[in-house]
C-alpha positions in Angstrom: -15.5 46.0 7.3 -13.4 43.3 5.6 -10.6 45.8 5.0 -10.7 47.0 8.6 -10.6 43.3 9.8 -7.6 42.6 7.6 -5.7 45.6 8.9 -6.3 44.7 12.5 -5.3 41.1 11.7 -2.0 42.4 10.1 -1.2 44.5 13.2 -2.1 41.7 15.6 0.0 39.2 13.7 2.9 41.6 13.5 3.0 42.1 17.2 2.9 38.4 17.9 5.6 37.8 15.3 7.8 40.3 17.1 7.5 38.3 20.3 8.3 35.1 18.4 11.4 36.6 16.9 12.7 37.4 20.4 12.3 33.8 21.4 13.9 32.5 18.2 17.2 34.3 19.0 17.6 32.3 22.2 16.4 29.0 20.6 18.4 28.9 17.4 21.7 28.3 19.0 20.7 24.9 20.2 19.5 23.6 16.8 21.9 21.2 15.1 23.6 22.1 11.9 23.0 19.8 8.8 25.8 17.7 7.4 27.7 20.4 5.6 25.5 23.4 6.2 24.0 25.5 3.4 25.9 25.3 0.1 25.8 28.0 -2.5 24.5 27.3 -6.0 27.9 28.3 -7.4 29.4 25.2 -5.8 27.0 22.8 -7.5 28.5 20.7 -10.3 27.4 21.7 -13.8 26.9 18.0 -14.6 24.2 16.1 -12.7 25.8 12.8 -13.5 29.0 13.8 -11.6 27.3 15.9 -8.9 28.5 14.5 -5.5 25.4 15.9 -3.9 23.0 13.5 -5.6 23.3 9.8 -5.2 23.2 7.8 -8.5 19.6 6.8 -9.1 18.8 3.1 -8.8 16.1 3.6 -11.5 17.1 5.5 -14.6 13.6 7.1 -14.6 14.2 9.0 -11.4 14.4 12.7 -11.9 17.9 14.3 -11.8 18.3 17.9 -10.8 19.2 20.4 -13.5 22.3 22.5 -13.0 20.2 25.6 -13.7 16.5 25.5 -13.1 14.5 27.4 -15.7 11.2 29.4 -15.6 9.3 27.6 -18.3 6.0 29.4 -18.0 4.2 32.2 -16.1 0.5 31.1 -16.1 -2.0 33.6 -17.4 -4.8 35.2 -15.5 -3.3 35.2 -12.0 -3.1 38.9 -11.0 -4.2 38.7 -7.4 -2.0 37.7 -4.4 -1.8 33.8 -4.5 -2.1 32.3 -1.0 -1.7 28.7 -2.3 -0.5 26.9 -5.4 -0.2 23.2 -6.2 -0.2 20.6 -9.0 -3.0 18.1 -9.6 -2.1 14.5 -8.9 -1.5 13.9 -12.6 0.6 17.1 -12.9 -1.5 18.5 -15.8 -3.2 21.3 -13.9 -2.3 23.9 -11.3 -4.7 25.1 -8.5 -4.3 28.5 -6.9 -6.1 30.4 -4.1 -6.3 34.2 -4.3 -7.1 37.4 -2.5 -9.7 38.2 -5.1 -12.1 35.7 -3.5 -11.5 33.0 -6.1 -9.6 29.8 -6.7 -8.3 29.0 -10.2 -7.7 25.9 -12.2 -5.0 26.4 -14.8 -3.6 24.2 -17.6 -0.1 23.0 -16.7 0.2 20.4 -19.5 3.0 21.5 -21.9 1.5 19.4 -24.7 -1.9 21.1 -24.4 -3.1 23.9 -26.7 -4.3 25.8 -23.7 -1.1 25.4 -21.7 -0.7 28.2 -19.2 -4.3 29.4 -19.5 -7.2 29.4 -17.0 -9.5 26.4 -17.3 -12.0 27.4 -14.6 -12.4 30.2 -12.0 -14.0 28.9 -8.9 -16.3 31.6 -7.7 -18.6 31.5 -4.6 -16.6 32.6 -1.6 -17.4 36.1 -0.3 -13.9 36.9 1.0 -10.2 36.1 0.1 -9.4 32.4 -0.4 -6.4 31.3 1.7 -6.4 27.5 1.0 -6.9 25.2 -2.0 -6.0 21.6 -2.6 -6.9 18.7 -4.9 -8.5 15.4 -3.9 -6.2 12.4 -4.3 -8.0 11.5 -7.6 -7.8 15.1 -8.8 -11.6 15.2 -9.5 -12.4 17.6 -6.6 -11.0 20.6 -5.0 -11.4 22.0 -1.4 -10.9 25.6 -0.6 -10.9 27.6 2.6 -11.7 31.3 3.0 -11.8 34.4 5.2 -15.6 34.0 4.9 -15.2 31.2 7.5 -16.3 28.4 5.1 -14.6 25.6 3.2 -16.1 24.6 -0.1 -15.9 21.5 -2.3 -15.8 21.9 -6.1 -16.0 19.7 -9.2 -12.5 19.7 -10.7 -13.1 16.9 -13.3 -12.6 18.4 -16.8 -14.8 15.7 -18.3 -17.7 16.5 -16.0 -20.7 18.6 -17.0 -20.4 20.5 -13.7 -16.7 21.1 -14.0 -15.8 24.2 -11.9 -19.1 24.2 -10.0 -19.6 24.3 -6.2 -20.6 20.9 -4.8 -20.8 21.4 -1.1 -20.2 24.2 1.5 -18.7 23.1 4.8 -19.9 25.4 7.6 -18.9 25.3 11.2 -15.8 27.4 11.8 -16.4 30.7 13.5 -13.4 32.6 11.9 -11.2 32.6 8.9 -10.2 29.2 7.3 -6.5 29.2 6.6 -6.0 25.5 5.7 -8.0 22.8 3.9 -7.0 19.4 2.5 -8.3 15.9 1.8 -7.4 12.6 3.4 -5.4 10.1 1.3 -8.6 8.1 0.5 -10.5 11.3 -0.4 -13.3 10.5 2.1 -12.5 13.0 4.7 -11.2 16.6 4.8 -9.4 18.6 7.5 -9.6 22.3 7.9 -7.7 24.8 10.1 -8.9 28.1 11.3 -8.3 31.4 13.0 -10.8 30.1 15.6 -7.9 28.0 17.0 -9.5 24.7 15.9 -9.0 22.1 13.2 -12.2 20.3 12.1 -12.7 16.9 10.4 -15.4 16.6 7.8 -17.1 13.8 5.9 -16.6 14.6 2.2 -17.7 11.2 0.8 -20.6 11.9 -1.6 -22.0 8.4 -1.0 -22.1 8.9 2.8 -25.3 9.7 4.7 -23.3 12.3 6.7 -21.7 13.9 3.6 -20.7 17.5 4.4 -21.1 17.1 8.1 -18.4 17.7 10.8 -16.9 14.5 12.3 -14.5 15.9 15.0 -13.2 19.2 16.3 -9.5 19.2 17.2 -9.0 21.6 20.1 -5.8 22.5 21.9 -4.1 25.2 20.0 -4.2 28.7 21.6 -3.9 30.7 18.4 -4.8 30.5 14.8 -4.0 27.4 12.7 -2.0 27.9 9.5 -1.5 24.3 8.6 -3.9 21.3 8.7 -3.2 18.1 6.7 -3.1 14.3 6.9 -0.1 12.1 7.1 0.5 10.1 3.9 -1.1 7.0 5.4 -4.1 8.9 6.8 -3.4 7.7 10.3 -2.3 11.0 11.7 -3.2 14.7 11.3 -0.7 17.5 11.3 -1.6 21.0 12.5 0.6 24.0 13.0 -0.2 27.4 14.5 0.9 30.8 15.5 1.0 29.5 19.0 4.5 28.2 18.2 3.5 24.5 18.1 3.1 21.8 15.5 0.9 19.0 16.7 0.0 15.5 15.6 -3.4 14.0 16.2 -4.9 10.5 15.8 -6.5 10.4 12.4 -7.6 6.8 12.4 -11.5 6.5 12.5 -11.2 3.0 13.9 -9.0 4.1 16.9 -10.5 4.7 20.3 -8.5 7.9 20.5 -9.7 9.2 17.1 -9.3 13.0 17.0 -7.2 13.2 20.1 -3.8 14.8 20.3 -0.7 12.5 20.2 2.5 13.2 22.1 3.3 16.8 21.2 6.4 17.9 19.3 8.1 21.1 20.7 9.2 22.9 17.6 10.5 25.9 19.3 9.4 29.4 20.4 8.2 30.7 17.0 5.2 31.1 14.7 5.0 28.0 12.5 4.2 29.4 9.0 4.4 26.1 7.2 4.8 22.4 8.0 4.9 19.2 6.0 5.4 15.5 6.8 7.8 13.4 4.6 6.2 10.8 2.3 7.1 8.0 4.8 5.7 10.1 7.7 8.9 9.8 9.7 10.1 13.4 9.4 8.5 16.8 9.8 9.7 19.9 8.0 8.7 23.3 9.4 9.1 27.0 8.6 9.3 28.6 12.0 8.8 32.3 11.3 12.4 33.2 10.4 14.9 32.7 7.6 15.3 29.0 8.2 13.4 25.7 7.7 13.9 22.9 10.3 13.6 19.2 10.2 12.3 17.0 13.1 12.0 13.3 13.9 8.3 12.5 13.6 8.7 8.7 13.9 6.4 7.7 16.9 8.6 4.7 17.8 11.9 6.5 17.6 13.9 7.3 20.7 14.5 10.8 19.2 10.8 11.5 18.5 10.2 15.2 18.5 13.9 16.0 18.4 15.5 18.4 15.9 17.5 16.8 13.1 18.6 19.6 11.0 18.3 23.4 10.2 18.2 24.5 6.6 20.0 27.9 6.5 20.6 30.3 3.6 17.4 32.3 3.0 17.6 36.0 3.8 13.8 36.4 4.2 11.1 34.6 6.1 10.4 31.1 4.8 6.7 30.8 3.7 6.6 27.3 2.2 8.3 24.0 3.0 7.6 20.6 1.6 9.1 17.3 0.4 9.2 15.8 -3.1 6.9 12.9 -3.5 9.8 10.4 -3.5 11.2 12.0 -0.4 14.7 12.8 -1.8 14.4 16.6 -1.8 13.0 19.4 0.3 11.6 22.6 -1.2 11.6 25.9 0.6 10.5 29.4 -0.6 10.8 32.7 1.1 10.2 36.5 1.2 13.7 36.9 -0.3 12.2 35.8 -3.7 14.1 32.6 -3.9 13.1 28.9 -3.8 15.7 26.4 -2.8 16.1 22.6 -3.1 17.8 20.6 -0.3 19.1 17.1 0.1 16.6 15.2 2.2 18.4 11.8 2.2 19.5 11.3 5.8 22.0 8.7 4.7 23.8 11.1 2.4 27.0 12.9 3.3 25.3 16.1 2.1 22.1 15.7 4.0 20.6 19.1 4.5 22.8 20.8 2.0 21.4 23.2 -0.6 21.3 21.6 -4.0 19.8 24.4 -6.2 18.1 27.7 -6.0 16.0 29.9 -8.3 14.7 33.5 -8.1 11.0 34.4 -8.7 11.9 38.1 -8.7 9.4 38.9 -5.9 8.4 37.5 -2.5 7.2 33.9 -2.8 4.0 33.0 -1.0 3.5 29.3 -2.0 5.5 26.5 -3.6 5.0 22.9 -4.4 6.6 20.0 -6.4 4.9 18.4 -9.3 4.1 14.7 -8.7 7.1 13.5 -10.7 9.4 16.0 -8.9 10.6 17.5 -12.2 8.8 20.8 -11.9 7.9 23.3 -9.2 5.0 25.8 -9.1 5.5 29.1 -7.3 3.0 31.6 -6.2 4.6 35.0 -5.9 3.5 38.6 -5.2 2.9 41.4 -2.8 0.1 41.5 -0.3 -2.0 44.6 0.6 -4.7 45.0 3.3 -6.9 46.0 0.4 -7.3 42.9 -1.7 -7.8 45.0 -4.8 -4.3 46.3 -4.3 -2.6 42.9 -3.9 -0.6 41.7 -6.9 0.7 38.2 -7.8 1.6 35.7 -10.4 2.1 31.9 -10.8 5.3 30.5 -12.3 6.3 27.0 -13.3 10.0 26.0 -13.1 11.7 23.0 -14.5 14.1 21.8 -11.8 14.9 18.2 -13.0 15.0 16.2 -16.1 
């Protein structure tokens, strides 16, 4: 039954994507170019200190991009298609979500004797796991699965219950594609194929621990993104209905859980979306070979307007996010490459490609380390039969 459902899902998604592509063709022409457009890696300076693309850091400790990123480690034990991959808040672990019904915690600490090895396999879901993310303190993990549930796990290596299931969040009626914590770790947001996002109480000290707080309704097709703004005051969702939406995420607000003024991000499936660390810009992957940047500042006169298109990929972009300091943007695509872009709006090279590196196969997930010096990539090939899916997780050094 699961394989039949996945095949039907693949066919349905393909038909909707075809419609989206037809709309993209008419929309793309109106989108503004970035400062100098996409730049090839060959044009980057071999010396970071003299590279005109990068502003001299005010603090000498700020990371500086390497002329040539290097694949420093392929993590062991990841053989199934990785739907998600991210670093822990301290940068010492990597979390993945897989088609084999598991999530994995892996050692990403270069100084560790177990560097690159599996620390724990999180087992309990009964279908492929599509989402996985750390809590802000790194002590818990939330996952989302095709089995319609989200789960909370103990991710504290010093705990006696490290790797064990803590709580199951039940309420969605279809696959869960997205799951993440609020900045204070007391709430979680999930996004589903049932066209809703749901807010949950995940504070273990709360009387309503594990219960649903709000249902965010309005999308007309499955949600692929659900996350909080860095200040926790807004919630971002993105969907195959061609919209990215912002919602009131403030529990003290009279409009808590209600949709804020909508941002029209074009006539395309939104495969990925991320707010900048200051919450003022939105980066999306709109179901084509580009990523696009939008004004997400509520008080701005250009709120919801396009700022920039990042062009250069030759396959669909599957991941798009900012570095924690907001200086760089990261995209990764079906063409097997990950690329870094200038995110400084005051720079003459705003929106220009700074660096690229090749995973050797389609990339499904990508994220910066907290210090911005490394990038984790999930790469592989998907098959309707999870047993036939293949994948691996790579760590790249991109800055010193």
